[in-house]
PDB file of N, H, CA, C and O in Angstrom:
ATOM      1  N   MET A   1      -1.447  -9.885   8.061  1.00  0.00           N
ATOM      2  CA  MET A   1      -1.804  -9.706   6.673  1.00  0.00           C
ATOM      3  C   MET A   1      -1.592 -11.017   5.927  1.00  0.00           C
ATOM      4  O   MET A   1      -0.829 -11.885   6.352  1.00  0.00           O
ATOM      5  N   ASN A   2      -2.282 -11.129   4.820  1.00  0.00           N
ATOM      6  H   ASN A   2      -2.902 -10.424   4.475  1.00  0.00           H
ATOM      7  CA  ASN A   2      -2.158 -12.315   3.986  1.00  0.00           C
ATOM      8  C   ASN A   2      -0.782 -12.366   3.331  1.00  0.00           C
ATOM      9  O   ASN A   2      -0.122 -11.337   3.189  1.00  0.00           O
ATOM     10  N   PRO A   3      -0.351 -13.555   2.934  1.00  0.00           N
ATOM     11  CA  PRO A   3       0.917 -13.664   2.215  1.00  0.00           C
ATOM     12  C   PRO A   3       0.856 -12.864   0.904  1.00  0.00           C
ATOM     13  O   PRO A   3      -0.221 -12.631   0.354  1.00  0.00           O
ATOM     14  N   ILE A   4       2.014 -12.458   0.426  1.00  0.00           N
ATOM     15  H   ILE A   4       2.889 -12.648   0.873  1.00  0.00           H
ATOM     16  CA  ILE A   4       2.096 -11.715  -0.833  1.00  0.00           C
ATOM     17  C   ILE A   4       1.922 -12.691  -1.987  1.00  0.00           C
ATOM     18  O   ILE A   4       2.544 -13.753  -2.017  1.00  0.00           O
ATOM     19  N   ASN A   5       1.074 -12.321  -2.930  1.00  0.00           N
ATOM     20  H   ASN A   5       0.569 -11.458  -2.905  1.00  0.00           H
ATOM     21  CA  ASN A   5       0.819 -13.127  -4.110  1.00  0.00           C
ATOM     22  C   ASN A   5       1.957 -12.910  -5.105  1.00  0.00           C
ATOM     23  O   ASN A   5       2.331 -11.769  -5.375  1.00  0.00           O
ATOM     24  N   GLU A   6       2.506 -13.985  -5.645  1.00  0.00           N
ATOM     25  H   GLU A   6       2.202 -14.912  -5.425  1.00  0.00           H
ATOM     26  CA  GLU A   6       3.642 -13.902  -6.568  1.00  0.00           C
ATOM     27  C   GLU A   6       3.345 -13.004  -7.773  1.00  0.00           C
ATOM     28  O   GLU A   6       4.256 -12.370  -8.306  1.00  0.00           O
ATOM     29  N   THR A   7       2.102 -12.943  -8.202  1.00  0.00           N
ATOM     30  H   THR A   7       1.362 -13.458  -7.769  1.00  0.00           H
ATOM     31  CA  THR A   7       1.723 -12.102  -9.338  1.00  0.00           C
ATOM     32  C   THR A   7       2.041 -10.631  -9.080  1.00  0.00           C
ATOM     33  O   THR A   7       2.406  -9.902 -10.002  1.00  0.00           O
ATOM     34  N   HIS A   8       1.903 -10.198  -7.834  1.00  0.00           N
ATOM     35  H   HIS A   8       1.606 -10.791  -7.085  1.00  0.00           H
ATOM     36  CA  HIS A   8       2.107  -8.789  -7.500  1.00  0.00           C
ATOM     37  C   HIS A   8       3.566  -8.360  -7.553  1.00  0.00           C
ATOM     38  O   HIS A   8       3.853  -7.163  -7.537  1.00  0.00           O
ATOM     39  N   VAL A   9       4.483  -9.300  -7.615  1.00  0.00           N
ATOM     40  H   VAL A   9       4.250 -10.273  -7.628  1.00  0.00           H
ATOM     41  CA  VAL A   9       5.917  -8.971  -7.702  1.00  0.00           C
ATOM     42  C   VAL A   9       6.589  -9.771  -8.824  1.00  0.00           C
ATOM     43  O   VAL A   9       7.775 -10.089  -8.740  1.00  0.00           O
ATOM     44  N   SER A  10       5.833 -10.088  -9.859  1.00  0.00           N
ATOM     45  H   SER A  10       4.869  -9.830  -9.927  1.00  0.00           H
ATOM     46  CA  SER A  10       6.323 -10.964 -10.917  1.00  0.00           C
ATOM     47  C   SER A  10       7.270 -10.290 -11.896  1.00  0.00           C
ATOM     48  O   SER A  10       7.942 -10.974 -12.668  1.00  0.00           O
ATOM     49  N   GLU A  11       7.339  -8.949 -11.882  1.00  0.00           N
ATOM     50  H   GLU A  11       6.793  -8.393 -11.254  1.00  0.00           H
ATOM     51  CA  GLU A  11       8.200  -8.219 -12.808  1.00  0.00           C
ATOM     52  C   GLU A  11       8.904  -7.086 -12.073  1.00  0.00           C
ATOM     53  O   GLU A  11       8.403  -6.585 -11.066  1.00  0.00           O
ATOM     54  N   PRO A  12      10.082  -6.681 -12.585  1.00  0.00           N
ATOM     55  CA  PRO A  12      10.758  -5.513 -11.996  1.00  0.00           C
ATOM     56  C   PRO A  12       9.847  -4.286 -12.048  1.00  0.00           C
ATOM     57  O   PRO A  12       9.174  -4.048 -13.051  1.00  0.00           O
ATOM     58  N   GLY A  13       9.831  -3.527 -10.987  1.00  0.00           N
ATOM     59  H   GLY A  13      10.377  -3.721 -10.172  1.00  0.00           H
ATOM     60  CA  GLY A  13       9.004  -2.325 -10.921  1.00  0.00           C
ATOM     61  C   GLY A  13       7.682  -2.510 -10.202  1.00  0.00           C
ATOM     62  O   GLY A  13       6.992  -1.529  -9.925  1.00  0.00           O
ATOM     63  N   LEU A  14       7.312  -3.750  -9.892  1.00  0.00           N
ATOM     64  H   LEU A  14       7.873  -4.547 -10.117  1.00  0.00           H
ATOM     65  CA  LEU A  14       6.081  -4.009  -9.152  1.00  0.00           C
ATOM     66  C   LEU A  14       6.420  -4.171  -7.680  1.00  0.00           C
ATOM     67  O   LEU A  14       7.358  -4.885  -7.326  1.00  0.00           O
ATOM     68  N   LEU A  15       5.652  -3.502  -6.823  1.00  0.00           N
ATOM     69  H   LEU A  15       4.890  -2.922  -7.112  1.00  0.00           H
ATOM     70  CA  LEU A  15       5.914  -3.553  -5.391  1.00  0.00           C
ATOM     71  C   LEU A  15       4.651  -3.826  -4.605  1.00  0.00           C
ATOM     72  O   LEU A  15       3.549  -3.474  -5.025  1.00  0.00           O
ATOM     73  N   VAL A  16       4.828  -4.455  -3.460  1.00  0.00           N
ATOM     74  H   VAL A  16       5.723  -4.741  -3.118  1.00  0.00           H
ATOM     75  CA  VAL A  16       3.785  -4.584  -2.451  1.00  0.00           C
ATOM     76  C   VAL A  16       4.277  -3.784  -1.255  1.00  0.00           C
ATOM     77  O   VAL A  16       5.377  -4.022  -0.755  1.00  0.00           O
ATOM     78  N   VAL A  17       3.464  -2.834  -0.793  1.00  0.00           N
ATOM     79  H   VAL A  17       2.571  -2.641  -1.199  1.00  0.00           H
ATOM     80  CA  VAL A  17       3.851  -1.975   0.319  1.00  0.00           C
ATOM     81  C   VAL A  17       2.891  -2.217   1.479  1.00  0.00           C
ATOM     82  O   VAL A  17       1.687  -1.989   1.360  1.00  0.00           O
ATOM     83  N   ASP A  18       3.434  -2.676   2.591  1.00  0.00           N
ATOM     84  H   ASP A  18       4.412  -2.861   2.687  1.00  0.00           H
ATOM     85  CA  ASP A  18       2.658  -2.836   3.824  1.00  0.00           C
ATOM     86  C   ASP A  18       2.997  -1.668   4.732  1.00  0.00           C
ATOM     87  O   ASP A  18       4.167  -1.399   5.007  1.00  0.00           O
ATOM     88  N   VAL A  19       1.965  -0.977   5.193  1.00  0.00           N
ATOM     89  H   VAL A  19       1.015  -1.195   4.970  1.00  0.00           H
ATOM     90  CA  VAL A  19       2.154   0.226   6.008  1.00  0.00           C
ATOM     91  C   VAL A  19       1.458   0.021   7.353  1.00  0.00           C
ATOM     92  O   VAL A  19       0.360  -0.531   7.419  1.00  0.00           O
ATOM     93  N   ALA A  20       2.105   0.466   8.405  1.00  0.00           N
ATOM     94  H   ALA A  20       2.997   0.915   8.352  1.00  0.00           H
ATOM     95  CA  ALA A  20       1.501   0.467   9.738  1.00  0.00           C
ATOM     96  C   ALA A  20       1.546   1.890  10.266  1.00  0.00           C
ATOM     97  O   ALA A  20       2.541   2.592  10.086  1.00  0.00           O
ATOM     98  N   ALA A  21       0.473   2.317  10.918  1.00  0.00           N
ATOM     99  H   ALA A  21      -0.335   1.747  11.065  1.00  0.00           H
ATOM    100  CA  ALA A  21       0.404   3.669  11.482  1.00  0.00           C
ATOM    101  C   ALA A  21      -0.555   3.673  12.664  1.00  0.00           C
ATOM    102  O   ALA A  21      -1.248   2.691  12.929  1.00  0.00           O
ATOM    103  N   ALA A  22      -0.577   4.782  13.355  1.00  0.00           N
ATOM    104  H   ALA A  22      -0.014   5.580  13.140  1.00  0.00           H
ATOM    105  CA  ALA A  22      -1.414   4.897  14.545  1.00  0.00           C
ATOM    106  C   ALA A  22      -2.908   4.933  14.213  1.00  0.00           C
ATOM    107  O   ALA A  22      -3.732   4.506  15.022  1.00  0.00           O
ATOM    108  N   ASP A  23      -3.267   5.446  13.014  1.00  0.00           N
ATOM    109  H   ASP A  23      -2.598   5.793  12.356  1.00  0.00           H
ATOM    110  CA  ASP A  23      -4.685   5.623  12.710  1.00  0.00           C
ATOM    111  C   ASP A  23      -4.951   5.500  11.218  1.00  0.00           C
ATOM    112  O   ASP A  23      -4.033   5.541  10.399  1.00  0.00           O
ATOM    113  N   ASP A  24      -6.237   5.348  10.883  1.00  0.00           N
ATOM    114  H   ASP A  24      -6.982   5.315  11.549  1.00  0.00           H
ATOM    115  CA  ASP A  24      -6.659   5.212   9.490  1.00  0.00           C
ATOM    116  C   ASP A  24      -6.254   6.418   8.651  1.00  0.00           C
ATOM    117  O   ASP A  24      -5.743   6.259   7.542  1.00  0.00           O
ATOM    118  N   ALA A  25      -6.475   7.604   9.162  1.00  0.00           N
ATOM    119  H   ALA A  25      -6.890   7.733  10.062  1.00  0.00           H
ATOM    120  CA  ALA A  25      -6.204   8.819   8.386  1.00  0.00           C
ATOM    121  C   ALA A  25      -4.753   8.874   7.924  1.00  0.00           C
ATOM    122  O   ALA A  25      -4.483   9.262   6.788  1.00  0.00           O
ATOM    123  N   THR A  26      -3.832   8.497   8.774  1.00  0.00           N
ATOM    124  H   THR A  26      -4.051   8.181   9.697  1.00  0.00           H
ATOM    125  CA  THR A  26      -2.414   8.564   8.429  1.00  0.00           C
ATOM    126  C   THR A  26      -2.071   7.611   7.293  1.00  0.00           C
ATOM    127  O   THR A  26      -1.414   8.018   6.334  1.00  0.00           O
ATOM    128  N   VAL A  27      -2.496   6.351   7.373  1.00  0.00           N
ATOM    129  H   VAL A  27      -3.030   6.020   8.151  1.00  0.00           H
ATOM    130  CA  VAL A  27      -2.152   5.412   6.299  1.00  0.00           C
ATOM    131  C   VAL A  27      -2.870   5.743   4.999  1.00  0.00           C
ATOM    132  O   VAL A  27      -2.324   5.511   3.920  1.00  0.00           O
ATOM    133  N   LEU A  28      -4.081   6.280   5.081  1.00  0.00           N
ATOM    134  H   LEU A  28      -4.524   6.469   5.958  1.00  0.00           H
ATOM    135  CA  LEU A  28      -4.796   6.638   3.859  1.00  0.00           C
ATOM    136  C   LEU A  28      -4.166   7.846   3.170  1.00  0.00           C
ATOM    137  O   LEU A  28      -4.138   7.909   1.941  1.00  0.00           O
ATOM    138  N   VAL A  29      -3.664   8.799   3.943  1.00  0.00           N
ATOM    139  H   VAL A  29      -3.687   8.747   4.942  1.00  0.00           H
ATOM    140  CA  VAL A  29      -2.945   9.933   3.349  1.00  0.00           C
ATOM    141  C   VAL A  29      -1.663   9.443   2.689  1.00  0.00           C
ATOM    142  O   VAL A  29      -1.339   9.870   1.581  1.00  0.00           O
ATOM    143  N   PHE A  30      -0.933   8.555   3.350  1.00  0.00           N
ATOM    144  H   PHE A  30      -1.196   8.208   4.250  1.00  0.00           H
ATOM    145  CA  PHE A  30       0.290   7.999   2.772  1.00  0.00           C
ATOM    146  C   PHE A  30      -0.015   7.270   1.463  1.00  0.00           C
ATOM    147  O   PHE A  30       0.688   7.443   0.467  1.00  0.00           O
ATOM    148  N   GLN A  31      -1.066   6.456   1.477  1.00  0.00           N
ATOM    149  H   GLN A  31      -1.637   6.316   2.286  1.00  0.00           H
ATOM    150  CA  GLN A  31      -1.468   5.744   0.272  1.00  0.00           C
ATOM    151  C   GLN A  31      -1.778   6.721  -0.858  1.00  0.00           C
ATOM    152  O   GLN A  31      -1.401   6.479  -2.005  1.00  0.00           O
ATOM    153  N   GLN A  32      -2.456   7.817  -0.548  1.00  0.00           N
ATOM    154  H   GLN A  32      -2.761   8.013   0.384  1.00  0.00           H
ATOM    155  CA  GLN A  32      -2.797   8.801  -1.576  1.00  0.00           C
ATOM    156  C   GLN A  32      -1.546   9.457  -2.147  1.00  0.00           C
ATOM    157  O   GLN A  32      -1.487   9.734  -3.345  1.00  0.00           O
ATOM    158  N   LEU A  33      -0.551   9.709  -1.310  1.00  0.00           N
ATOM    159  H   LEU A  33      -0.599   9.484  -0.337  1.00  0.00           H
ATOM    160  CA  LEU A  33       0.711  10.264  -1.801  1.00  0.00           C
ATOM    161  C   LEU A  33       1.368   9.306  -2.794  1.00  0.00           C
ATOM    162  O   LEU A  33       1.909   9.745  -3.808  1.00  0.00           O
ATOM    163  N   LEU A  34       1.327   8.022  -2.515  1.00  0.00           N
ATOM    164  H   LEU A  34       0.887   7.665  -1.691  1.00  0.00           H
ATOM    165  CA  LEU A  34       1.858   7.036  -3.458  1.00  0.00           C
ATOM    166  C   LEU A  34       1.050   7.033  -4.755  1.00  0.00           C
ATOM    167  O   LEU A  34       1.616   6.994  -5.848  1.00  0.00           O
ATOM    168  N   ALA A  35      -0.273   7.073  -4.624  1.00  0.00           N
ATOM    169  H   ALA A  35      -0.732   7.105  -3.736  1.00  0.00           H
ATOM    170  CA  ALA A  35      -1.154   7.029  -5.796  1.00  0.00           C
ATOM    171  C   ALA A  35      -1.007   8.268  -6.671  1.00  0.00           C
ATOM    172  O   ALA A  35      -1.224   8.199  -7.880  1.00  0.00           O
ATOM    173  N   ASP A  36      -0.639   9.402  -6.074  1.00  0.00           N
ATOM    174  H   ASP A  36      -0.462   9.459  -5.091  1.00  0.00           H
ATOM    175  CA  ASP A  36      -0.429  10.621  -6.852  1.00  0.00           C
ATOM    176  C   ASP A  36       0.817  10.524  -7.719  1.00  0.00           C
ATOM    177  O   ASP A  36       0.947  11.250  -8.704  1.00  0.00           O
ATOM    178  N   ARG A  37       1.725   9.639  -7.363  1.00  0.00           N
ATOM    179  H   ARG A  37       1.619   9.049  -6.563  1.00  0.00           H
ATOM    180  CA  ARG A  37       3.021   9.531  -8.058  1.00  0.00           C
ATOM    181  C   ARG A  37       3.099   8.320  -8.986  1.00  0.00           C
ATOM    182  O   ARG A  37       3.662   8.418 -10.077  1.00  0.00           O
ATOM    183  N   TRP A  38       2.539   7.173  -8.567  1.00  0.00           N
ATOM    184  H   TRP A  38       2.082   7.094  -7.682  1.00  0.00           H
ATOM    185  CA  TRP A  38       2.640   5.932  -9.337  1.00  0.00           C
ATOM    186  C   TRP A  38       1.279   5.261  -9.471  1.00  0.00           C
ATOM    187  O   TRP A  38       0.355   5.525  -8.701  1.00  0.00           O
ATOM    188  N   ALA A  39       1.181   4.391 -10.464  1.00  0.00           N
ATOM    189  H   ALA A  39       1.932   4.176 -11.089  1.00  0.00           H
ATOM    190  CA  ALA A  39      -0.025   3.576 -10.602  1.00  0.00           C
ATOM    191  C   ALA A  39      -0.139   2.715  -9.343  1.00  0.00           C
ATOM    192  O   ALA A  39       0.769   1.951  -9.015  1.00  0.00           O
ATOM    193  N   THR A  40      -1.257   2.849  -8.652  1.00  0.00           N
ATOM    194  H   THR A  40      -1.995   3.469  -8.919  1.00  0.00           H
ATOM    195  CA  THR A  40      -1.415   2.203  -7.347  1.00  0.00           C
ATOM    196  C   THR A  40      -2.810   1.609  -7.222  1.00  0.00           C
ATOM    197  O   THR A  40      -3.804   2.272  -7.516  1.00  0.00           O
ATOM    198  N   ALA A  41      -2.879   0.374  -6.790  1.00  0.00           N
ATOM    199  H   ALA A  41      -2.071  -0.165  -6.551  1.00  0.00           H
ATOM    200  CA  ALA A  41      -4.165  -0.224  -6.438  1.00  0.00           C
ATOM    201  C   ALA A  41      -4.462   0.210  -5.007  1.00  0.00           C
ATOM    202  O   ALA A  41      -3.794  -0.227  -4.070  1.00  0.00           O
ATOM    203  N   THR A  42      -5.457   1.065  -4.843  1.00  0.00           N
ATOM    204  H   THR A  42      -5.999   1.420  -5.604  1.00  0.00           H
ATOM    205  CA  THR A  42      -5.752   1.620  -3.526  1.00  0.00           C
ATOM    206  C   THR A  42      -6.907   0.880  -2.865  1.00  0.00           C
ATOM    207  O   THR A  42      -7.657   0.139  -3.501  1.00  0.00           O
ATOM    208  N   THR A  43      -7.015   1.113  -1.569  1.00  0.00           N
ATOM    209  H   THR A  43      -6.406   1.715  -1.053  1.00  0.00           H
ATOM    210  CA  THR A  43      -8.113   0.556  -0.780  1.00  0.00           C
ATOM    211  C   THR A  43      -8.597   1.632   0.182  1.00  0.00           C
ATOM    212  O   THR A  43      -7.857   2.562   0.505  1.00  0.00           O
ATOM    213  N   GLU A  44      -9.812   1.507   0.628  1.00  0.00           N
ATOM    214  H   GLU A  44     -10.412   0.752   0.366  1.00  0.00           H
ATOM    215  CA  GLU A  44     -10.348   2.457   1.607  1.00  0.00           C
ATOM    216  C   GLU A  44     -10.481   1.803   2.974  1.00  0.00           C
ATOM    217  O   GLU A  44     -11.027   2.397   3.903  1.00  0.00           O
ATOM    218  N   GLN A  45      -9.987   0.597   3.091  1.00  0.00           N
ATOM    219  H   GLN A  45      -9.544   0.114   2.336  1.00  0.00           H
ATOM    220  CA  GLN A  45     -10.149  -0.151   4.341  1.00  0.00           C
ATOM    221  C   GLN A  45      -8.789  -0.532   4.914  1.00  0.00           C
ATOM    222  O   GLN A  45      -7.915  -1.030   4.204  1.00  0.00           O
ATOM    223  N   THR A  46      -8.630  -0.292   6.195  1.00  0.00           N
ATOM    224  H   THR A  46      -9.339   0.113   6.772  1.00  0.00           H
ATOM    225  CA  THR A  46      -7.426  -0.719   6.905  1.00  0.00           C
ATOM    226  C   THR A  46      -7.767  -1.961   7.714  1.00  0.00           C
ATOM    227  O   THR A  46      -8.935  -2.328   7.846  1.00  0.00           O
ATOM    228  N   THR A  47      -6.747  -2.596   8.250  1.00  0.00           N
ATOM    229  H   THR A  47      -5.798  -2.297   8.144  1.00  0.00           H
ATOM    230  CA  THR A  47      -6.971  -3.751   9.116  1.00  0.00           C
ATOM    231  C   THR A  47      -6.330  -3.500  10.471  1.00  0.00           C
ATOM    232  O   THR A  47      -5.382  -2.725  10.595  1.00  0.00           O
ATOM    233  N   ARG A  48      -6.848  -4.149  11.453  1.00  0.00           N
ATOM    234  H   ARG A  48      -7.618  -4.778  11.353  1.00  0.00           H
ATOM    235  CA  ARG A  48      -6.284  -4.116  12.808  1.00  0.00           C
ATOM    236  C   ARG A  48      -5.949  -5.542  13.201  1.00  0.00           C
ATOM    237  O   ARG A  48      -6.797  -6.433  13.146  1.00  0.00           O
ATOM    238  N   ASP A  49      -4.714  -5.744  13.594  1.00  0.00           N
ATOM    239  H   ASP A  49      -4.025  -5.020  13.639  1.00  0.00           H
ATOM    240  CA  ASP A  49      -4.281  -7.072  14.024  1.00  0.00           C
ATOM    241  C   ASP A  49      -4.391  -7.174  15.540  1.00  0.00           C
ATOM    242  O   ASP A  49      -3.995  -6.263  16.267  1.00  0.00           O
ATOM    243  N   VAL A  50      -4.927  -8.280  15.999  1.00  0.00           N
ATOM    244  H   VAL A  50      -5.249  -9.020  15.409  1.00  0.00           H
ATOM    245  CA  VAL A  50      -5.072  -8.520  17.436  1.00  0.00           C
ATOM    246  C   VAL A  50      -3.702  -8.448  18.101  1.00  0.00           C
ATOM    247  O   VAL A  50      -2.726  -9.005  17.600  1.00  0.00           O
ATOM    248  N   ASP A  51      -3.646  -7.769  19.213  1.00  0.00           N
ATOM    249  H   ASP A  51      -4.439  -7.317  19.620  1.00  0.00           H
ATOM    250  CA  ASP A  51      -2.420  -7.618  20.016  1.00  0.00           C
ATOM    251  C   ASP A  51      -1.321  -6.818  19.319  1.00  0.00           C
ATOM    252  O   ASP A  51      -0.164  -6.872  19.735  1.00  0.00           O
ATOM    253  N   GLN A  52      -1.667  -6.075  18.265  1.00  0.00           N
ATOM    254  H   GLN A  52      -2.608  -6.031  17.928  1.00  0.00           H
ATOM    255  CA  GLN A  52      -0.708  -5.205  17.584  1.00  0.00           C
ATOM    256  C   GLN A  52      -1.236  -3.774  17.634  1.00  0.00           C
ATOM    257  O   GLN A  52      -2.436  -3.555  17.475  1.00  0.00           O
ATOM    258  N   PRO A  53      -0.365  -2.808  17.850  1.00  0.00           N
ATOM    259  CA  PRO A  53      -0.821  -1.418  17.898  1.00  0.00           C
ATOM    260  C   PRO A  53      -1.142  -0.881  16.503  1.00  0.00           C
ATOM    261  O   PRO A  53      -0.593  -1.353  15.507  1.00  0.00           O
ATOM    262  N   GLY A  54      -2.024   0.099  16.441  1.00  0.00           N
ATOM    263  H   GLY A  54      -2.470   0.482  17.250  1.00  0.00           H
ATOM    264  CA  GLY A  54      -2.310   0.817  15.209  1.00  0.00           C
ATOM    265  C   GLY A  54      -3.069   0.022  14.173  1.00  0.00           C
ATOM    266  O   GLY A  54      -3.696  -0.994  14.471  1.00  0.00           O
ATOM    267  N   VAL A  55      -2.995   0.513  12.942  1.00  0.00           N
ATOM    268  H   VAL A  55      -2.485   1.339  12.700  1.00  0.00           H
ATOM    269  CA  VAL A  55      -3.698  -0.084  11.810  1.00  0.00           C
ATOM    270  C   VAL A  55      -2.688  -0.455  10.733  1.00  0.00           C
ATOM    271  O   VAL A  55      -1.557   0.030  10.725  1.00  0.00           O
ATOM    272  N   ARG A  56      -3.119  -1.321   9.828  1.00  0.00           N
ATOM    273  H   ARG A  56      -4.038  -1.715   9.834  1.00  0.00           H
ATOM    274  CA  ARG A  56      -2.275  -1.781   8.726  1.00  0.00           C
ATOM    275  C   ARG A  56      -3.004  -1.552   7.409  1.00  0.00           C
ATOM    276  O   ARG A  56      -4.233  -1.552   7.348  1.00  0.00           O
ATOM    277  N   LEU A  57      -2.215  -1.359   6.363  1.00  0.00           N
ATOM    278  H   LEU A  57      -1.216  -1.359   6.413  1.00  0.00           H
ATOM    279  CA  LEU A  57      -2.767  -1.194   5.020  1.00  0.00           C
ATOM    280  C   LEU A  57      -1.760  -1.765   4.037  1.00  0.00           C
ATOM    281  O   LEU A  57      -0.556  -1.567   4.194  1.00  0.00           O
ATOM    282  N   ARG A  58      -2.240  -2.465   3.034  1.00  0.00           N
ATOM    283  H   ARG A  58      -3.218  -2.626   2.906  1.00  0.00           H
ATOM    284  CA  ARG A  58      -1.381  -2.981   1.970  1.00  0.00           C
ATOM    285  C   ARG A  58      -1.819  -2.342   0.665  1.00  0.00           C
ATOM    286  O   ARG A  58      -3.009  -2.285   0.354  1.00  0.00           O
ATOM    287  N   CYS A  59      -0.843  -1.861  -0.093  1.00  0.00           N
ATOM    288  H   CYS A  59       0.123  -1.908   0.159  1.00  0.00           H
ATOM    289  CA  CYS A  59      -1.153  -1.353  -1.424  1.00  0.00           C
ATOM    290  C   CYS A  59      -0.132  -1.893  -2.416  1.00  0.00           C
ATOM    291  O   CYS A  59       0.959  -2.322  -2.042  1.00  0.00           O
ATOM    292  N   TYR A  60      -0.512  -1.860  -3.684  1.00  0.00           N
ATOM    293  H   TYR A  60      -1.399  -1.511  -3.987  1.00  0.00           H
ATOM    294  CA  TYR A  60       0.285  -2.431  -4.757  1.00  0.00           C
ATOM    295  C   TYR A  60       0.667  -1.318  -5.717  1.00  0.00           C
ATOM    296  O   TYR A  60      -0.196  -0.590  -6.207  1.00  0.00           O
ATOM    297  N   LEU A  61       1.972  -1.184  -5.988  1.00  0.00           N
ATOM    298  H   LEU A  61       2.673  -1.776  -5.590  1.00  0.00           H
ATOM    299  CA  LEU A  61       2.468  -0.118  -6.842  1.00  0.00           C
ATOM    300  C   LEU A  61       3.110  -0.672  -8.094  1.00  0.00           C
ATOM    301  O   LEU A  61       3.675  -1.765  -8.104  1.00  0.00           O
ATOM    302  N   ASP A  62       3.006   0.115  -9.149  1.00  0.00           N
ATOM    303  H   ASP A  62       2.546   1.004  -9.141  1.00  0.00           H
ATOM    304  CA  ASP A  62       3.692  -0.181 -10.403  1.00  0.00           C
ATOM    305  C   ASP A  62       4.579   1.013 -10.705  1.00  0.00           C
ATOM    306  O   ASP A  62       4.106   2.023 -11.227  1.00  0.00           O
ATOM    307  N   LEU A  63       5.867   0.907 -10.380  1.00  0.00           N
ATOM    308  H   LEU A  63       6.251   0.087  -9.955  1.00  0.00           H
ATOM    309  CA  LEU A  63       6.809   2.005 -10.592  1.00  0.00           C
ATOM    310  C   LEU A  63       7.075   2.279 -12.057  1.00  0.00           C
ATOM    311  O   LEU A  63       7.659   3.307 -12.399  1.00  0.00           O
ATOM    312  N   ARG A  64       6.657   1.378 -12.925  1.00  0.00           N
ATOM    313  H   ARG A  64       6.182   0.542 -12.647  1.00  0.00           H
ATOM    314  CA  ARG A  64       6.857   1.577 -14.363  1.00  0.00           C
ATOM    315  C   ARG A  64       5.901   2.636 -14.903  1.00  0.00           C
ATOM    316  O   ARG A  64       6.119   3.171 -15.990  1.00  0.00           O
ATOM    317  N   GLN A  65       4.849   2.942 -14.155  1.00  0.00           N
ATOM    318  H   GLN A  65       4.672   2.507 -13.272  1.00  0.00           H
ATOM    319  CA  GLN A  65       3.855   3.919 -14.579  1.00  0.00           C
ATOM    320  C   GLN A  65       3.856   5.112 -13.623  1.00  0.00           C
ATOM    321  O   GLN A  65       3.023   5.200 -12.721  1.00  0.00           O
ATOM    322  N   ALA A  66       4.786   6.014 -13.833  1.00  0.00           N
ATOM    323  H   ALA A  66       5.462   5.943 -14.566  1.00  0.00           H
ATOM    324  CA  ALA A  66       4.894   7.201 -12.988  1.00  0.00           C
ATOM    325  C   ALA A  66       3.980   8.297 -13.520  1.00  0.00           C
ATOM    326  O   ALA A  66       3.802   8.442 -14.730  1.00  0.00           O
ATOM    327  N   PHE A  67       3.403   9.065 -12.602  1.00  0.00           N
ATOM    328  H   PHE A  67       3.547   8.947 -11.619  1.00  0.00           H
ATOM    329  CA  PHE A  67       2.564  10.208 -12.942  1.00  0.00           C
ATOM    330  C   PHE A  67       3.263  11.469 -12.457  1.00  0.00           C
ATOM    331  O   PHE A  67       4.032  11.421 -11.497  1.00  0.00           O
ATOM    332  N   GLY A  68       3.007  12.584 -13.105  1.00  0.00           N
ATOM    333  H   GLY A  68       2.382  12.623 -13.885  1.00  0.00           H
ATOM    334  CA  GLY A  68       3.599  13.857 -12.633  1.00  0.00           C
ATOM    335  C   GLY A  68       5.100  13.862 -12.799  1.00  0.00           C
ATOM    336  O   GLY A  68       5.654  13.182 -13.663  1.00  0.00           O
ATOM    337  N   SER A  69       5.759  14.662 -11.933  1.00  0.00           N
ATOM    338  H   SER A  69       5.308  15.214 -11.231  1.00  0.00           H
ATOM    339  CA  SER A  69       7.219  14.772 -12.042  1.00  0.00           C
ATOM    340  C   SER A  69       7.911  14.179 -10.842  1.00  0.00           C
ATOM    341  O   SER A  69       9.140  14.188 -10.771  1.00  0.00           O
TER     342      SER A  69
END
C-alpha cells in the first residue's frame, strides 16, 4: 500500500485503517460496519499484493463524526 498521507492523520480523531482479509466480501463488509458508525471515506476496490495472501483495503475514518449509537 502507499504511504499514509499526513493530511489523513493531521488531527486527533482521524484514522487510517488498513485491513487484510481472505476475500473482497469480507473487507467490504468490515468497511461498511465502520461506515455505519463513523464518517468514512469508502472504496469499492481492494488490492492484492504480490506474494501476499488475501486482499487489502485502506479506509479513512473521522471518529469526531459518529453516527447512530
